N, C-alpha and C positions, 0 to 999 in steps of 0.2 A: 496458324495464326503465326506471325512472327512475335518476338519477344517485345517488341516496341509496343503492338498493337495489346500486347496481353500487359503491359503496364500501364496505359491508357484505359483499359478496361476496369483494373483494379481501383484506378485511380478515384472512379466514381463513387466505390465503397469507402477509399479511405480520405476523402476530401474532408469530411464531416469530422475526422479524428485529429484531435489537438490536445489529448492528455498525454500524462509521465511516461530458507525452504526448509524452512525446519520443520515445518508440521505434514503438507502434503506428501503421502507415500502412495498416491494411487499412479498408475502408469498411463503413459497416451493412450486416448482413444478409449478409457476407462469411463464413457459417459453414462453406462447404465446401472452401475453400480449403487446400490440403495443398502447401505449398511448401518442401518437406524439402529443407534445403541439404546439399550434400556436405562430409562434413571433409576438412581436408587436414591431413596431419600432415606437422611440420616435422620438418628433420633437425635433430635437437639430438644427436645421439651423438658428434659429432666426431670425436677419433682413436678409431677401433673399437679398438685393444689396450687404451686406459686402462680402456674398458668391460669388456674381458675380464679385466681384474686389479681391477674394481669400485672404480677409483680416482676417488672423487666430485669429487676437484678438477679433472678432465676437465670436469664438469657446472657449473662455474664459479659463478655465482650463480644458477642455474636451479632452480626446485624442481621441474622437471619428471621423468619418468622418463626418463632419458635413459640410463640403462644395464638398461633390460627391467624395473626394479623397480614394485611396485605403488605404486598414489596412497599406499597407508597407509605402506609404508617409504619412500617419499619423502619424505612429510609429516608422518609419526609416528602413531602408532596413536591414537585418541579415548582420551582419559582416562577419558571415562562416554561408555557408551554406549546406555543408557537415560535418555530423555529427554521431559518432558512440554511441550508447545507450547499455548499460550494463543492463542485466536484470536476476533474479533466474528463473528457471521454476516452477513457482507458478502462479496461478490464480490471486494472488494477483496483479499482473503487469500487469491487462488487458487494462489499459489505454495508453500502450505502442503499445498493439496488434490491437487495436481498432484504434487509431490514423492513423498507418500504411496501415492497412486494407482498412479503410473508406478515405483515402488520405487525412486526415487533414494536416500531415506534408507538403506534397506538397503543399495544398491550402495556408500553410503560408511561402511557399518560401524555404523550408527545403527538405533536402534530406537525409534520415536518415537509417542509417544501425542498425538493433538489433542483438546484439549476446549475447549468453547465456553464463553465467559463473555459477561456482558451489558454491563460498562461496563470505562473503562480504569482505574479505581480499583482492580478486583477483579483485574484483570491484574495491576498492579502489587503489589500486596497478596502475590500468588500467588507472584511474583517474589522480594519480599522476604522471605518466608515459607519460600522453599526449593518447594514445590509445583509451582512453574513453573519451568522453563530457559530459555525463549525466549518472548516474546509479540509479536503485533503490535498496536501502540498508537498511537492517532492522534499526530500530531506536535505539535499544541497543547498536549493534556494532558500529553506526555511532557515537554516543554520546562517546563511549569509545576512538574511535579513535581520535575524536575531543580534547578529556583531553590529549592525546599523542601527540597532536601538529601538526595532519596533516593538510594539505592545503585545506581543503575541507570545503564546506557552505551547509546547507538545504535552498533548492529554493522552496519546495513544497512537496505536499504529494502524497502517492501511495496506501495506504489501511490503515483502522483502525479497529482493532480487527479481527477475524479470526484465534484466536487460542484456543488450549486446551489440554487435554490430554485424552488418550484413555488406558483402563484397558482389560485385558483378562475376559470373560463373567463368568468364574467359582469365580471372585472375586466380581463381582457387578449383582445385580438383574435387573437394570434397567439404564438409562441414566441419568447423570446429579445427581449423589447421593453427591457430592462434594469430597473436598480433603481429609476428616476423611477417607475413603475407601482406601487412600492411605499407611495408618498406616501399619508398618511392611512389605512393599513393596519396592522392587526394581525397581525405575521408571528411564527409560532412556530419556536422556535430553540432550542440545546442550549448551555448557558454551557460555557466551557472548552472548545472545539471549535474546528474547522479551519473547520466552515461560519459559526460566528459571525465568526470574526476576518474569515474571506475578506467576509463581507457588510457587515462596519464599516470596512473597507477600500475597498471600491466608494461605500458612503453618503458617508464621508469626500472621497474623489476627485471625488465628483457635488456636494457641497458641500449635502448633506442631513442634516439633524440627526436624532438619536434623541430619541423621546418621543411625547407624544400631541399631534395636531394635524394638521389637513388638509396641511400642507407637510411633516410629519415621518414618522419611521416608528417605530411602537410594537413594541421586540420582547417578545415575552413566553417566557420561558425555560422549558423541560422537564426532565426529567432526564435523558430518553435520546432519541435520533432516532426510536425507535418511537414514543415518547409524543408526539413533536411532529408526525409525521406524523399520527397518529391525532387529533389537536387540529382537523384539517381538519375533522372531523366536526361542531364546534362553529359555531354561527352567527357567532361573535364573532370567531373566526380566518378571516384572509382568505389567508393565504400561509405557508409553511413551509420549513425546510430538508430538503434533501434530497440524500444519497449514493446512491451505487451498493448497490443498485438500486431505491431507491425512486423516482428519478427515472422509470424505465421504468414501473414500476407507476403511477405518478400519472399518467402519460401516457395509459396503458391506460384510466384513468378520467374522462380529459378534462379533465384541468388543464393549465394551461399552464406551459411552462419562464419562470421570469423570467430566469435567464442560467444556462450552465454557464461553469463557473470555466475550464475549457480554452479557451475562446472570449475570455476577458478578457485584453487585455493585461497588466494588473495583476498577474494571477494567473498568469501562465506559469512553467511549471514549478513547481508548487506540490505540496510533498510533504505528503501527506496522511498515510499511517502510516508506522510505521520498525518495524525489527525491535529490540525492545528486550530486555536481559540484565542480570542481576546483575552489576555491575562487579566485583566480588571472584570472581566463578563464572567470567565470560571471563577474567581474568587469573591463575587456576590451571588452566583448559580450553582453551587456547588451540587444539590439536590437534580436541577436539569441536567446536569453534564454526566452525574452517577445513572440517571435513566436512560441518557444518550448510550452509554458505555454499555448499559445492561443491554440495550437493543443490539449493538455491534456484537458483544459476544453471542447473543442468542442467534444472530445470523450466520456469523462465523460457524457455531454447532452445526445449523441447517446445511453450509455449503458442504459439509464433511458428512452429512449424513444422506442427502438428497441430491444427486448428481445431475440428474436429469431437469430437475425443476431448477435447480442453482442457473444451469445453462440458459434456461428460457427467460427467467428473471433477468440475468445479463444482457440479452438480446434485446429487450426492450427499452435499452440505454445505449446500447452498445450494437448497431446494427448491421453487424457481419456473419458471415456464414457461423453454425452453430459448432461446425469442426475445428475453426478457429478458435473459437472460444473455448472449448473442450481442450484443445493443445495448450493455451495460455494458462488455463486455471489448474487443470489437472496433469498437465505434461511432466511435473518436474522441474519445470523453470522457475516459477515464483511461490509465492504462498501469500493470499491476501489473509492477514489476521490483525487483530484489533490489540496484539500486545506492545506496550511501547517501544520496547526493545532497547532499555536508554544506555546499556553497555555499547550496544553494536553503534547506535547513535553518537555515542562518546568518541568511539575509536575513530567513525567517519569525520566527527569536528577536528580531532587532531590532524587526520588527513589533509584536509583541503586547506588547513593550516599551513602545514608542512609546502603544499602544493602552490601557496600564495592567492589562494582564493579571498582570505581573509584575515584578520589581525583576530590572535586568540583574545578570548571573552569567556566570562563567567556564565556558563548555561546554566548552573542548578537554579536559578529564581524561575526558570522558564522552562522546566522539565518537571512536569507534574505526573507523579504515577500514584499519585494516592486515590486520584480519582477511578482509573481503571483495579486498582488493587479492592477498593471497596465494592464495586460493581461484581467484580469476578466472586469476592468471598461469598459474596450475598447471595449469588446465583449456587453458588457450591453448597451453601447452608441449607437451599430448598431442596437439593437435591443433585447429585452428581455422577458423572459417568466418565469413561476413558477419555473420550474428546477435551471435558473440561479440566478433568486432572492433568492432562497434558498442557493445556493453557495455564495452569497453577505451576508446573514443576518448569515450565519454559520462563516465566514470570520470575518466579525464585531464582534460576539459573541467571538470567540475563537483567534484573532490575538493576 
């Protein structure tokens, strides 16, 4: 089968795709490992008599279940149980898929409906019109929407890294030759995206100008990642942006990877997608969003403990070959973590301001790390292990 025919055959699998690393240590292809961690319950009861009397002062500042109460009793009943979650069709958003399939939303007293959307703009409109309660949205569009005054807040993370660019094989001998091989090429990308910002960062660092000419890189913008990837079928497009799982799909068709952002020092710990909600809703329903965050944290733990089942959970929402899902999730190119990663996002904000994406603005009123901290502390107080401890360590380092 010739290359064009191969591409067309894959497009059937890709046509539905419209969506957007510090924790994962699994090597590519390790889909069978199940490193279930034992959970050690901490002694938070203190004086046993005080617990018999239900004297909550004996629990000090802990949000834990120190006196035998349920999480709902300790943290408060969710103000709103029925939630609508918007996501883009990408393996990046697997925390929502796993939380739904493994019953963690229900465990936290929530009834969550997952709905796929095609763009960040649609997701923000859904939040502001109250059709959605929470969305997984790319960090760059989230930041630009915030700069425009939208009533949204970041409450957690979804994925870190996971992007790159791919190029037709006639222009590269091997993977990861770097942005230098894009000189004189027409490159398909998506404006107001993490992928575009990262490319501009690398081109700037390499002293390569954007524009037409043999020593420049001509960026051609498309409305979505799906459109940018499909543009590779055109003879006048040489390379294209790619995020999970487009990179794996592209490699299966013989394209070469220009770079993985996870392997570029300038792009280390690059926040891709964030959990975003309407600011007023977060302020009015803190218990609801704490319960939601607990479900995502539990889902993250599951992804680190049971690779096989995680891949099957993701496939129910992202219908591509399981080998591609395994590569994108466990191949070392990205990590889907609920951590808000505030410092990484602040650095990205400064970068896109410098690149001219938006004017500078005060992000502090719209970056809520308290929800995640409360949720994580409450889970750790109930019982912890290496996976939960690693989340705590990362949060303390990057909050």
